[in-house]
Steps between C-alpha positions, in 0.01 A plus 500: 500500500194698599181478296517861377865453397406184305220693333741779404751251360222323308370828358852607403559164329173537312602852399828372359315230307258756358787723394643210303185485288532705184146637537592654837855615428588854613830672550576472869858614516582863558764663291752763598412699188220752558167424333352777289213660693188392315138536598314210662281469189806479276664247734183290484479529121868403457484214751735683738259532790653335806242316708661161552478341847806541721630368832631723782611350833304179433178682411349477153361825354267482199457840330168588340435493128486816291121462474463494879668841527198681352300444820795527739457712813667448839534686829785440740829618645767648273867541581789647301844392386793697367878533514538207741344277233751620243785441745372160614448369146804669342289679240341181365195554280144469625305179452392634161859579403485878528754698699358603838520874560365613840465850354228385257147401603485120480378208707535134593201268536469125566209418270471755219642402160813694403505768376176655619371852560289572809365798691602505867306726737616577852176460700639713783535819289333414164822560305506287186765395248523271199798262518664235286513160674820332381622301801391230746430556867446595772561167671408634843174379654223756495641715217344514155736725303852643520542842343818677395626787714369751245150347501495496882600868507228593250245306706614675818612203711878493444573622854248264659616188311160343433148610410160347439441514125253404233643346181292505182557388146504785252352264238132550589 
């Protein structure tokens, strides 16, 4: 076993041990019932903010805390997802448990707690939109956010497929 694989297995084992501790316990299973759309502040207040570490293809992702979101700003490449995601996942809910609708402005991010609200600005045309982050991804190297079809259309890069964007917390 390679060193980085052993490290991943060790980290995953430690994660499982931490989840067993009552002080760390969070709900990690997704449900097929839709979750009521609540604000990030309400999710935090009710203990329903989802920022537990998760493993994808042997890589451990550790989302930021709610407090870290206040100073969050990132620039990078955005892509979009839509009907093919619905077809591929048979209409399963997002990582936060909400039904994905490509016709609504929403997003997927690897490190933001769920749900979260951010402003995304297309740096190529200065179009800007506020979106609800309720899913995980993109798990493609070099991409920082996946936007729904509707968000990509409003930002003006639907036909192109990707765009350089700036992502900012709206909690400033």
